[in-house]
C-alpha positions as CSV (number, residue, x, y, z in Angstrom):
1,M,-38.6,16.6,-81.5
2,P,-41.0,19.4,-81.2
3,E,-40.6,21.4,-78.1
4,L,-42.9,23.8,-76.1
5,P,-42.8,26.7,-78.6
6,D,-43.4,24.4,-81.5
7,L,-46.5,22.7,-79.7
8,Q,-47.7,26.1,-78.6
9,V,-47.9,27.3,-82.2
10,F,-49.3,23.9,-83.3
11,A,-52.2,24.2,-80.8
12,R,-52.8,27.6,-81.8
13,N,-53.2,26.8,-85.5
14,L,-55.1,23.5,-84.9
15,Q,-57.5,25.6,-82.8
16,K,-58.1,27.8,-85.8
17,K,-58.7,25.1,-88.2
18,L,-60.7,22.6,-86.2
19,K,-62.5,24.5,-83.4
20,G,-66.2,23.5,-83.6
21,K,-66.0,20.5,-85.8
22,S,-67.9,17.5,-84.6
23,V,-66.1,14.1,-84.4
24,K,-67.4,11.2,-86.5
25,K,-64.6,8.6,-85.5
26,I,-61.5,8.1,-84.0
27,S,-59.0,5.4,-85.1
28,V,-55.8,4.1,-83.4
29,A,-53.3,1.7,-85.1
30,D,-51.8,0.0,-82.0
31,A,-54.4,0.1,-79.0
32,A,-52.3,-2.4,-76.9
33,R,-49.3,-0.1,-76.9
34,M,-51.2,3.0,-76.2
35,K,-53.4,1.2,-73.7
36,I,-56.4,2.6,-75.2
37,T,-59.0,1.3,-77.6
38,A,-60.6,2.9,-80.5
39,A,-64.0,1.7,-78.9
40,K,-63.3,3.5,-75.7
41,L,-62.3,6.6,-77.5
42,N,-65.3,6.7,-79.8
43,K,-67.6,6.0,-76.9
44,N,-66.3,9.1,-75.0
45,I,-65.5,11.5,-77.9
46,A,-67.4,10.4,-81.0
47,G,-70.4,12.8,-81.6
48,S,-68.9,15.6,-79.6
49,N,-67.7,19.0,-80.9
50,L,-64.1,20.3,-80.5
51,E,-64.1,23.2,-78.3
52,K,-60.4,23.9,-77.6
53,V,-56.8,22.9,-78.6
54,Y,-54.1,23.7,-76.2
55,R,-50.8,22.6,-74.9
56,E,-49.8,20.9,-71.4
57,G,-46.1,20.3,-71.0
58,K,-45.0,18.5,-74.0
59,Q,-48.5,17.1,-75.0
60,L,-51.2,18.5,-77.0
61,R,-54.7,18.3,-75.6
62,F,-58.1,18.4,-77.5
63,L,-61.0,19.6,-75.2
64,F,-64.5,18.5,-76.3
65,D,-67.8,20.0,-75.5
66,N,-68.8,16.9,-73.4
67,G,-65.8,17.4,-71.1
68,S,-63.6,14.8,-72.5
69,V,-60.0,15.3,-73.3
70,L,-57.9,13.6,-75.9
71,G,-54.1,13.8,-75.3
72,M,-51.4,13.7,-78.0
73,H,-47.7,13.0,-77.4
74,L,-45.6,13.4,-80.4
75,M,-42.5,11.9,-78.8
76,L,-39.3,12.1,-80.9
77,H,-40.6,11.8,-84.4
78,G,-44.4,12.4,-84.3
79,K,-46.0,14.7,-86.9
80,L,-49.5,15.8,-87.5
81,A,-51.2,16.2,-90.8
82,L,-54.6,17.3,-92.0
83,F,-56.5,15.3,-94.5
84,E,-59.7,15.1,-96.4
85,K,-62.2,12.3,-96.8
86,K,-59.5,9.6,-96.3
87,N,-56.4,9.4,-94.2
88,R,-53.6,8.4,-96.7
89,E,-50.8,9.3,-94.3
90,K,-47.9,6.6,-94.0
91,Y,-47.2,5.5,-90.4
92,S,-50.5,6.7,-89.0
93,V,-50.7,5.8,-85.3
94,A,-54.1,7.6,-84.6
95,A,-56.5,9.8,-86.6
96,I,-59.6,12.0,-86.0
97,L,-62.2,12.1,-88.7
98,F,-64.7,14.9,-88.3
99,D,-68.4,15.0,-89.8
100,D,-67.4,17.4,-92.6
101,G,-65.0,14.8,-94.1
102,T,-61.8,16.5,-92.9
103,G,-59.6,14.8,-90.5
104,L,-56.3,15.1,-88.4
105,A,-53.7,12.3,-88.4
106,L,-50.9,11.6,-86.0
107,T,-48.0,9.8,-87.6
108,D,-44.8,8.4,-86.5
109,F,-42.4,6.0,-88.3
110,Q,-40.9,4.8,-85.0
111,K,-44.6,4.2,-83.7
112,K,-43.9,5.8,-80.3
113,A,-46.3,8.7,-80.6
114,S,-49.6,8.2,-78.6
115,V,-52.9,9.4,-77.7
116,S,-54.7,9.0,-74.3
117,L,-58.1,9.7,-72.9
118,N,-58.5,12.3,-70.1
119,P,-54.7,12.4,-69.3
120,E,-54.0,12.8,-65.5
121,E,-52.9,16.2,-64.4
122,S,-49.2,16.8,-63.2
123,D,-48.2,18.4,-59.9
124,A,-45.1,19.6,-61.9
125,P,-45.8,23.2,-63.1
126,D,-45.6,23.9,-66.7
127,A,-42.8,26.1,-67.9
128,M,-45.0,28.9,-68.9
129,S,-47.1,28.8,-65.8
130,A,-47.0,31.6,-63.0
131,K,-46.0,28.7,-60.6
132,M,-42.8,28.3,-62.3
133,N,-40.8,31.3,-60.9
134,A,-37.8,32.1,-58.9
135,K,-39.2,30.9,-55.8
136,F,-40.1,27.7,-57.0
137,L,-36.6,27.3,-58.7
138,E,-34.9,28.3,-55.4
139,K,-36.8,25.6,-53.5
140,I,-35.9,22.9,-56.2
141,F,-32.3,23.9,-56.4
142,S,-31.7,24.0,-52.7
143,G,-29.9,20.9,-51.6
144,S,-29.7,19.5,-55.1
145,R,-26.4,18.1,-56.4
146,K,-27.8,17.7,-59.9
147,K,-26.8,19.5,-63.0
148,V,-28.9,22.5,-63.7
149,K,-29.8,21.3,-67.1
150,D,-30.8,17.9,-65.9
151,I,-33.3,19.6,-63.7
152,L,-34.6,21.8,-66.5
153,L,-35.2,18.7,-68.5
154,D,-36.9,16.5,-66.0
155,Q,-40.6,16.5,-66.7
156,H,-41.5,15.4,-63.1
157,I,-40.1,18.9,-62.0
158,I,-40.8,21.4,-64.8
159,R,-43.1,20.3,-67.8
160,G,-42.3,21.4,-71.3
161,I,-38.6,22.3,-71.7
162,G,-36.7,20.1,-74.1
163,N,-33.0,19.8,-74.9
164,A,-32.6,22.4,-77.5
165,Y,-34.3,25.1,-75.5
166,A,-32.6,24.1,-72.2
167,D,-29.3,25.1,-73.9
168,E,-30.8,28.5,-75.2
169,I,-32.4,29.4,-71.7
170,L,-29.2,28.7,-70.0
171,W,-27.0,30.7,-72.4
172,H,-29.4,33.7,-72.0
173,A,-29.3,33.3,-68.2
174,R,-25.4,33.0,-68.5
175,I,-25.3,29.9,-66.4
176,S,-23.3,26.8,-67.5
177,P,-25.4,23.7,-68.1
178,F,-22.9,21.6,-65.8
179,S,-23.5,23.9,-62.9
180,R,-24.7,22.2,-59.6
181,A,-28.1,23.4,-58.9
182,D,-27.4,24.1,-55.0
183,K,-24.5,26.3,-56.0
184,I,-26.2,28.7,-58.2
185,P,-26.8,32.1,-56.3
186,P,-30.4,33.5,-55.9
187,A,-29.7,36.4,-58.2
188,K,-28.9,34.0,-61.1
189,I,-31.8,31.8,-60.3
190,Q,-33.9,35.0,-60.6
191,G,-32.3,35.6,-64.1
192,L,-33.0,31.9,-65.0
193,A,-36.6,32.0,-64.2
194,A,-36.9,35.1,-66.3
195,A,-34.8,33.6,-69.1
196,I,-37.2,30.6,-69.3
197,K,-40.2,32.6,-70.0
198,K,-38.5,35.1,-72.2
199,T,-36.6,32.4,-74.4
200,L,-39.7,30.3,-74.9
201,K,-42.1,33.0,-75.8
202,G,-39.5,34.5,-78.1
203,A,-39.2,31.3,-79.9
204,E,-42.9,31.0,-80.2
205,K,-43.0,34.5,-81.8
206,Q,-40.0,33.5,-84.2
207,I,-41.8,30.3,-85.3
208,L,-45.1,32.1,-86.0
209,K,-43.1,34.8,-88.1
210,I,-41.3,32.1,-90.1
211,S,-44.1,29.7,-90.7
212,P,-47.5,31.0,-89.4
213,G,-49.7,28.0,-90.3
214,I,-47.3,25.4,-89.2
215,I,-48.6,22.2,-87.5
216,A,-45.8,19.7,-87.7
217,G,-41.8,19.8,-87.8
218,E,-39.5,21.9,-85.9
219,L,-37.9,25.2,-86.9
220,R,-34.3,25.7,-85.3
221,D,-32.5,28.2,-87.7
222,F,-33.2,31.4,-85.2
223,M,-31.5,29.5,-82.3
224,L,-28.4,31.3,-81.2
225,I,-26.4,28.6,-79.5
226,H,-28.1,25.2,-80.0
227,H,-27.4,25.2,-83.6
228,S,-24.9,22.7,-85.5
229,G,-24.2,25.3,-88.3
230,K,-23.2,28.1,-85.9
231,T,-19.5,28.4,-84.4
232,K,-19.8,31.6,-82.5
233,S,-22.3,33.1,-80.0
234,P,-23.9,36.6,-80.7
235,G,-21.1,37.9,-78.5
236,G,-18.3,36.3,-80.7
237,K,-17.4,33.6,-78.4
238,P,-16.9,29.9,-79.6
239,I,-19.8,27.6,-79.0
240,F,-18.8,24.4,-77.8
241,H,-20.8,21.1,-77.6
242,T,-20.6,17.7,-75.9
243,S,-22.7,14.6,-76.2
244,A,-24.0,12.3,-73.7
245,K,-26.7,9.5,-73.9
246,S,-27.5,10.7,-77.5
247,R,-28.1,14.2,-76.3
248,K,-26.1,17.2,-77.3
249,T,-25.4,20.1,-75.1
250,Y,-24.2,23.5,-76.6
251,Y,-22.7,26.2,-74.6
252,T,-20.0,28.8,-74.4
253,E,-17.4,30.4,-72.0
254,E,-19.9,33.3,-71.3
255,Q,-21.9,30.9,-69.1
256,Q,-20.7,30.9,-65.4
257,L,-20.0,27.4,-64.2
258,Y,-21.0,27.0,-60.4
259,K,-19.8,24.0,-58.7
């Protein structure tokens, strides 16, 4: 699943390629599932120019000059592909065709990726926003018996962090993913807040370095802990992993368990 750093890079690259283009037509393959019809999308977006592509949480947003916003959620297996004249992508769930004959397709063989019109704004702060700081985390953790990783992954609390980067963040912060939130001391919470921003921003730079023009897929080889091919951390400690509900958690004994 593409996570925050991947989507950040996708948005940057799509902005470079598509900004200023005028929309000719938008198509959707399963309007009932996505609860939005092609007719409604075209009424609001066709004929307008694309002003900006950006990321909000785990969603890509396309802002047009008439104020309309198209949201795209890639879910687990969604991918983006550019095309010319005709969309020949398999498993296409939605596509934007521009006046110059180029287009952008959203594909997903599981058909779970989706688009939305003018998505509602969330009260939960984005992981890279100024609101997501140590003070915010202290308030959220206070009185919570939940595991810290579960809180980081809850999109109703913090938007944008996925499973792989939660492991990387917690390793950098030296906090066990199984720690009880209300038992983590303030100094470690401050370190965690810093680790969130540093880890995600660092991953974005790594992705841009490895594949500057990427708009689909996910790059993970640079990860230090959440990596099936690595057995030891940079500090030389064994990497352990456990699975629960089809989700793997990677960690080391370098991380303090608070319980």
